[in-house]
N, C-alpha and C positions, 0 to 999 in steps of 0.2 A: 150576594146582596140582592134583595128584591128590587123590582122596577120602581117601587115607591118607598125609598128608604125612610126609616125613622131617625130623628135627630134629637139628641139630648144636649141641652145647653146648661152648663154650670156657671151661674152668676147672672144676676138680673140688673146689673148696672147698665149704662147706656150702650156699651158694646154688646152685651148679651141680649138686652131687650130689643135693640135694633135688628140684630141678627134674627131673633125669633120673629120679629114683625115681618121682615122680608120673606122668610121661609113660609110663614103662615099665609101671607098674601099669595104666594106661589102654589099654595095647596099642599105643602109638605107637612107631615105630622111631626110637630116639634113640641118638646116639653122643656120648660125652664125650671131649674132647681135653684132656690135661694130662700133662706129663712130670715134674711136680714134686710133685704131691700123692700120698699124704698127706704133709704136712710140718708142722713147728711154725710158728706164726705169731707175729710181733712184736706181741703184745697181752697183756692180762691173762688172757683166756680165760674170762670170765664169760659164761654163756649168758643170753640175754634170756628174758623170760616166754614170748614166742612160740616160741622155740627149745625151751624146756622142754616146752611143750605139744605141739608138732608132732613133735619128735624127742628124747624124753627120753634122758639118758645113763645110765639105770639099768643097773648091771652092768658099766660100763666102769671099768677099774682106776684111772684118774687122776681120776675124779670126786670132788670135795670139797665138802661142804655148808658154805655160808657163812651165818652167822647174824647177825653184827654188822658195823657199819661205823664206822671212826674217821676223823675229819676234822680237819685243821689248816689254819688260815687263814694268809695271808701275814703277819699281824700276831702270830702265835704263839698265838692262841686255838684251843682244841681241844675236841672232845666226841666221845662214843661213843654210838651208838644201835643198838637191835635192829632188824633189817630186818623189815618187816611181811609180806614175801612170800618165797617160796623162792628162794634164790640158790645156784647151783652153778658152780664153776670146773672146768675140764677141760683136758687137753692137746689142742690143736687137731689134732695129728697123729693121735691116737687117735680123736677125734670125727669128723674128716673121713673117715678110713678106714672107720669104722663106717657112715657114710651112703653112701659110694661102694660099699661091699660090698653093701649092701642094694639099691642101684640095679642093680648088675650081676646080682644074684640074681633081680631082677624082670624082667630081659631087656635092660637097657641094655648097650651096648658101650662099653668103656673103651679108648681108644687112648692109650697112654703116650708120646705124641710132642708136641712143641711145634708149634703152628700158627704158621707164619712169615708168611703173608699171607692176607688176606680180601678177596674181590672179588665184587661182584654181577655175575652172568652171566645176562642176561635176567631171568627171574623167580626165579632160584635163586641160591644163594650157593656160591661156590667157595672151598674151604679147602685151603691147601697146607702140607704139612709138608716136612721135608727130603727125603723119598723117596716122597711120595704126594700125590695130589690127589683130593679128594672133593667131591661136590656135595650140597646139602641144600635143601629147600623153605623151611625156617624156621631162623633162626640165633638162638641165645641167647648173650649175652655175660655171663659170670660171671668175667671175667678181670681184675678189679681196676682199680687206679688208672690203669694204662697200657693200658687195654682196646683190643685190636685192633678189636673190634666197634664200640665207641663212635667210634673214629677213622674206621672205614669208613662210618659214617652221618653223619659230619660233626660229631660231638660230642667230648667229652673233658673232662678236668679240668685246669684251669690256675690259676696264680697264687694268689689268695686262697683257693681251694678245695682246695689241696693241704696236707697235714699231714706231720708228721715224728714218728716214734717211735724210741726207743732204750732199751736196757736189757740185762738178762741174766737167766738162770735160775739161781737160788740153791738150795743145799740147803734142806731144810725149816727153817722158823723157828718160834719159839713162837707160840701163839694161831692155830692153823690155821683156825679158824672166822672170823677177822677180816680184813676188807678195810681196808687203810690208804690214805687219800687225802690228799695234801698239795698245797694250792694255793699257787703262788708268784706272783711279780710278772710273770706272763705269762699269756696265754690258754692254757688246758689245765691239766694237773695231773700229779703223780707218784703212783706207786702201789706197793703190795706186795700181791699177790694169791696166796694159796697154793693149790696143787693137792695131790693126795694124797701125793706124794713129793718135791715141790720147790716153789719159789715163783717167780713172775714179778715182777721188780722193774723198773719202767720209768717212762717219761715220754712224754707226747704233747702236741703243740701245733702251731701253724701253721708250715709250712715257711718262710714269710717271716720268722719269728722264731726260726729254728733256733739261733742263738747264745745267745739268752736261754733257750730250752728246755734246751739242754745245760748252761748255767750252773746253772739251777734243779735239774737232775737231780744234778749233782755235789754241790750243797749238800744235797740230800736224802740222798744216800749218806753224807755226812759226819755228818749229823744222826742217822741210823739206825745208824751204826757199820758200814756195809757197803762203805766205800770200798776196803778191801784185798780184800774178796771180789770186787768188780767188776774190779779191776785184774788179779787172778790168774785170773779165770774164762776158760774156753775155750768158754763158751756165751753170748757176747754177741750182741746183735741190733740192727739199725737198719733202718728201712724208710720208704718214702714211702707215705702213706695218704690216703684222702679226708678232707677237713676242711671240709665244705660250710658256707659262710658267705654266699655271694652269692645273690640271687634268681635269677640266670641259671642257676645249677647246680640249684637246687631246682625251678625251673619247666620245665626242658627235658624234652621227651618221654622216656618210659621204654620205649615200644613203638611199633611201626609195623605195616604190613600183613604183614610177614614177618620181623620181628626183635623181640627183647625184651632189655632190660638188667636184670639182677638183682644 
């Protein structure tokens, strides 16, 4: 490997975008491949404390400050609490675009193409899109649950470590500062999380319990009076997500001599 290695990043979500940003700031030649980002993601859109510290969303139009949380148990008990720390929800399309734009401004290259194959070629990695082949010294996989990079190194997410989420984006609802969480008779929960101009209404749980997760979501919609809004919405979503539950997934390596999973 040369003194100044080249880095290829597959995936331009916040993990891939932030990795590219830090590498570009350090003067590393980094290329990010993604033909779909920035895009909205099937999630509530609440930023973690780490994300708020490393890449604050201040000034972004969709950012919404969340101050309280409401919980309801499978048995109908409910309570509301004030969150002790800062919570912010945001459109992932806007947030991801914000990070990627900073990475490009710092010197990263964004290739808006889908990587179709990943192969190790000697000590380097060969990435092929529909019309190009590029080689890199180091490979970063930030390409989600069906990661090409993870499969190339003999890893991946299967069975009990796969999750499922579904929902829709609703017009704004009352109490914009409130996160609503409803636990049902399944692993996971339903939610209503507001952003500045709309709300994410959804559910998440193990893929192996998909039918129960869907049943719980439709009951939640009925309970909150949002069944008709869901049926008529043209902004529905569903997605397969990581849902790590087994020691095998937690303990498997996240990096090697010339690769990293983020």
